[in-house]
Steps between C-alpha positions, in 0.01 A plus 500: 500500500753461220789606713464231773478235228826621339675500835376144563623384158846655561521338845400159364758536219772591751408208729502257202843631391635467853367146533652411163841630614474303822404186303800548265738542790367195682498270198786659308301562183600790273260786455384611158737796501809304607720295271500136597824400676714284280687225675866554436751226506777531752749552221336799335571858585367831383480519124639819354414574140805653335358502149406866516793649688506869562821547304587448138755218452628684192614787721740273693846426371555130571841360434593139441797340667781403267587195710315286751806454721787721602851384396562353849159329505564364150840368604342313795223372271757359256698343784188336636395385152848355441476307830172350387604412143385155397272479803123469513462846646418843365603838639259790475596852603281767665203295619245680723509357851121527509488234228668253739337585835149492638419696813249312721169675554540502874851655491550820698541803271409280201409785262813699586713191448334417167552855380865483596546163325372656176811720491750227578666262260738206491819576310531143367265207536625147436216269392463143390492522120204264443269616784631853568492411868707760690811339648716790609472876521809714458501855633796725426621830637789731436720705728381800298130436571315757704392417852143473370599251229689287750209505740264399219723208399530379861124526539445288185754246619333472844159457333637217286641327805176552695315333210738201537668562167866436435667839455842658498607862533821586316724806465574544127807714581673211674648249254501236777120507487509323166673208676249530782216470246656186349538357852134580581386329178710190574375489859141491374571236236429732207849464346 
């Protein structure tokens, strides 16, 4: 007599659990053993906690750079700064391109493009001094750059143009490019 009652209790429990699962699926309610789904904004991604990394930072030899710019980059920076002397503009070197561009949510390959933008930078950014509104992006390359570096610079330049920003791409090994830069600045009413 006890055995049929136990079987009946188990069957009723299983039926109740099955009906509960069906109810949850139909009305999208979380079960007691599931975490409630948090609504994520469209701008958030997976959060990775790096506070307890699996390596000891003290075991890594990290070196600081002695200079922000190479001698050629510094020369072009000084030339650009001299062209803008006594103007209401400021020149900033090495600005991340991702700080200047937003990839639309509906863009094809959005995540891949965002990840690539994080590794790109603008060699020199000319901004309005009072508002820091970007006016012109200057990308430079050298004849000695690797094929990868040149491709990266061209990619950054094309992204800037696609974002409807004023941009120039200059060869720092060609002295005529300094005149070209002055011409570009005059053409845009900056100098």
